[in-house]
N, C-alpha and C positions, 0 to 999 in steps of 0.2 A: 699585609699592617697588622697583623698580629692579635687581631679579632675575631671570634669565632662567628662562621656567618650567619647563625640563627640570632646572636647579638647585632651584628649587623642590620641584619632586618627589623628585630626589634627597634634599634635607636633611627633608623631612617625608614619608616612603614612607606612612606611616600614613593621613596625611589625605587623600592621593591615592588609596588603597586605598577609603576611605571617598567621596571624590567620585565616583570610579568607579563605586561601586554605586549612590548615588542616581542618578545619570545615567542608567547601565545599566537600572534598574528602571523609570526614567520613561520611556525609550523604548521598555520591555517592555510596559508599560502602554498606552501610545499605540497602538503597532502592533497589540497583541490586542485593543484596544477594551475594556479592563476598567472597571467603575465602581467608584468609590470604595466603595461598599457592600461590593463584594466582600473588600477587603483592610482597608478603614478601622476603627479601634478607635470602638466605642459601649458604653455601660453595659450595654445590651440583651444585645448578641453576645457581651461578656465572662462577665457574671455569670451572665445567665438563660441563655444558647448555649452557655457554656462554650467557645466559641471563642477559647482563651487564646494561639492562635498571633500574632492580630491585634496583641496587644502591640508586637510585632516588625514584623511586615511593615507596620503604619500608618506607622510611624516613618521607614521608607526609600522610601515610596510620594509621590511628588507628581503631581499632575494638571493643574498650572498651571507655564508656563514660568516665570513671574515668582518666583512662589514657589521653584522649584529655583533660579533664579538667585541669590535675595537670600540663600536658604541656603547655598549652597556658596562666596557672595562671603564671608559671615559666618564660614563655616568655614575659610577661607584667612585672613582677618584674625585669626583665632586661634592659628594653626599656630605661631606664633613664640613665644608662651607655652605653649601646650596642648602642642606637640611640639617642644621645642627641638631645634636643628640641631645635630649633631657627636656626640649620644650616642645613636646606634643600638648595639643593639636596645632598650638599655633605655627611653629615651623613646618610642620606639612601642609597646613593649607597654605601659607604664603609659598611655599616650593610649588604648589601646583596652579596659584595664583600665576606666577611670574613665569612658569613652564607654559602655560596655556597663551600668556600675553607675547611670548617670544615664538612661540609657533603660529600665530596668526601673523604678527609683526614680520616675521621673515618668510613666510609665505608671500607677503604684498610685499616686501623689499625684492623678493626674487622675482617676483612676475613682473616690477617696473624695471629692474636692470634687464630681462628678456625683451620687455616693450623698447625700451632706450635700444639695444642692439638690433632690432629689427627696423625701426623706423630711421634710426640716425646711422648705424652703419649698415643697413641693408642685408644682415643674417637673417635671410628669411628662412632658414633649415633649424633656427633656434625657435620657430614657432612648434615644432614638434619634440622639441628635447625634453625628454621625461624625468624625473626627480624623484626619487624616495630616498627615504631614511631618517633617522632623530637628528641627524649630524648638526642642521641647523640650529636644533634649540641648543643642544650642547655648545656650540660655538658661542651663542648668545650667552647663556650662563658663564663661560670662561671670561668674556668681555665684561659682563657686569661685575664678576668678584673681583679681577683685575682693578677696575674702576674702584669699587667699594674699600680694596685692601691698598689703596695707595699710603706709603708711610709704613706698611706692615709688610713681612714677609709670606705672603700666602703663596704656597706650592701646589703644584699640579703633578701627582704620580702617576707617571705615563707608564701605563701596563704592568704597574707594581715593580718596576726594573730602574727607571730613572725618574727623578725627583726635579724639575725645572721651575724658575719663577712662572707665578699664575701670567704675569705680563706677556710672555713670550709663549705661554701654553696654544693660544690659537692659531700662532702661525707656524709652531713646530707640528701642531695635528693637522694642518691644513696639507703641509708639506707631505707628512708622512702618508695621509690618505691619499693623495695624489699619486703617490710611488706606489703604494700598496694595490691600490683601486683605479688604475688608469682612465676610467671609465666615467669615474664619481665627477660630479657636478660642481666644477670652481664657482660658478656664481652662486651657487645653492649657500655653498659653505660661507662665502663672502658676506652673502646676505643675511646669516645668522651674526656675523660679528658687527655688520652695520646696524642690526636690529637692536644688539645689545647697546650699542652706541646711542640709537635714538631714544630706547628706553630711558638711559640713564640721563641724559644732556637735556632732554624735553621736562622731566619730571612725571613722568607719565605713573610711574610707581607711587607717587604720593597721592595725587588727586584721585585715582582710579580705586577707590573704596570698594567694600565687598556689595554694596548697592549696586555701583554704577557697572562693576565688573559681572553682576548678574543680569542689569541690562542688556551689556554687550555680549552674552552669553545667549539671552532669549532672541537676540536680533540674529545672531549666528545661527541659532537653529533655526531661526524661519527661515533664512537664507539658503539652508541646505535643502530644508524641506520643500522650498519651493522650486531647486535645480532638481531636485528626485521627482518633483511631479512633472516638471515639464518632460523629463525622460520617459514619464511613464513607469518610473520603480514602485510608486507607492499607489496602493492599490484604491484609487478611488477614480475608477475609470469613466463614472456615471455624472462627476461633478465638471461640468465644463465651466473653461473661464471666458466669458464673451468680452471683449472690448467695446468702449463707448456705452455702457448700460449702465448701471448703477453701481455705487460704491458700498452695498451692503451685502455681505454674504451669510444668508440664514438658510440651512438646511430644511427645518420645517415653517410653515407659517401660523397664523392664527395669533391670541393674544398672549399667548406662553413665550413665542418668538419675540413679541414686542418688548416683553417684560426682562427675557434676557437682554435684548440690544439696550435697555433703559438702565440695566442693571451694571451693564460693563461701562456706559458713558458714565453713570454717577462715581462707579469705582474710580475709574482711571481721573475723572476730575480732583478726585482725594489724593492719589496718588501722586497726582502732581506737586503736591505741597513737599514730597520726598520726606524723609526720615524724621524731618522736625516738625512735622505735623502733628506727632502724638498720636492718640487714639485715632484721630481722623484718618491718618496715613494706615494704622493697622485695619480699620473699618473696610478702606478702599482695596485693601489685598484681598480682604476675606472676601469683600463684593466680587470681584474680578476673578477670584480664583473660585469662587461658588458658580458664576456666570460661564466660565469654560468649562469646569465639569459638568455643568448641566447640557450645554449644548455637546460637548463629547460624547454622553451618555445617548442624546436624542441620535447623536449622528451613527452611535453602534445600533441603534433602536432600527433605525432606517437601514443601514446596510443588512441586518439581520432580515427585515422583512422584504428587502430585495431579493437575498440568498433564496429564500423561501418561497417567494415568486417565482425564481428562475428553475428551482427544484421541483416544487408540486405544482407548478401552475397555476391560473387562477384570474380574476379581473382584474384588469389595470384600476387604479384609482386616481383620479383626475385631482390636482390639490390646485385650489383656487389663488387667484392672484392675490396677494396681501399687501399691506400698505403699513410700512415701518415709519415710526416718526422718532428723528435722531436730529438734536441741536436744532429744534423747531422748525426743522425742514422736511418734508414729507416725500421720501423717496418710494418710488414703487419697486417691491420686488416680485419679479413674475417666475412662474414655475410653470413646468411643463411637466404633461402627463407622462405615466411610465410606456403608455402605448403608441403613444406621437406627440408631434410636437420637438423632436429630438432634431437640433441642428447637426447635420453631417460633419462629420471631424474634418474633412478634407476642404468644408467653407471657412472653418475657424483657423485663427490664430490666437497663440497665448496673449493673456495680456501682460504686461510689465508689472511688477511687482507692487509699484504706486500707482497703477491704473485702476479704471473700474473692471467690476468683475460681479460675475451674477452665478447662481447657482441652479442646476437643475435638477429635476428628481431623479431619483433611481429608474435610468429605464435600460441601459445598457453598460 
């Protein structure tokens, strides 16, 4: 393109970050000899096994150098339109916002297409079809740019050799990818095109403001953490989720926990006003943040105490039951002693994210 590499990085910093992320993940996967089955997205792993984090890890993972080169070169070919130079930081933040939306939407569309193929066409083998690579997001970006550039001559420089109209770029890249990488997922690439069309036709990019984007990412993070907890990948083995118990999860009892719950409740009420609530909205944000930080600190203290007990030994401490008031309704929060009262894991089943949960004190 005639522009030095360092100037391209300066002009398109977010694109450079995504490139470094994909390249770094590729190097790590190769060095650690990770198999695609460990990070790839499939209908079975996401829907049946609830490994929701795969929707993200799969799209930044590459296991073939040619696949990585094709995606990175296509990403930089889109940089001029996707992240215009000279508009930092607005253009970079918008690029990242749309990229995240395309990543999540394309994963959802891809899973939906696989569901239809399995249920309607009887293609049961597609339950275990793995998908990896950043291609879905790239196909979505091409579709978005082609939609937005109607009436203008936007072009796509393929591998820096051929320049084609942006309207035909997704389909050209789809054919080239299928020819060079026979094992590539046709439905995965098609889902990226459909995701771009969905975002433009439904107007999601207009109403999904930074506030709602932050809310979306918050719930995505909650879902990922829940999926990791179900798999036992998070180090909270002594926290047990019991169904049909209580709808409040508090690690510590006593008045401090009650104050935390009350602070979070009042903060949430202020946050419901939205950004138009003025000072109340920011007070609510401060209240909920303070409550969450306080709860996190107490959780770390509890973990540290449990670790010391394991290493140095010592008498177990029975934590009494506590009553926490929420929304003028009294909910009993039960705790078990570190030395007893632990329900065997074999007799428990994880509660749904919207189900009732309770917390047990550190014991195992």
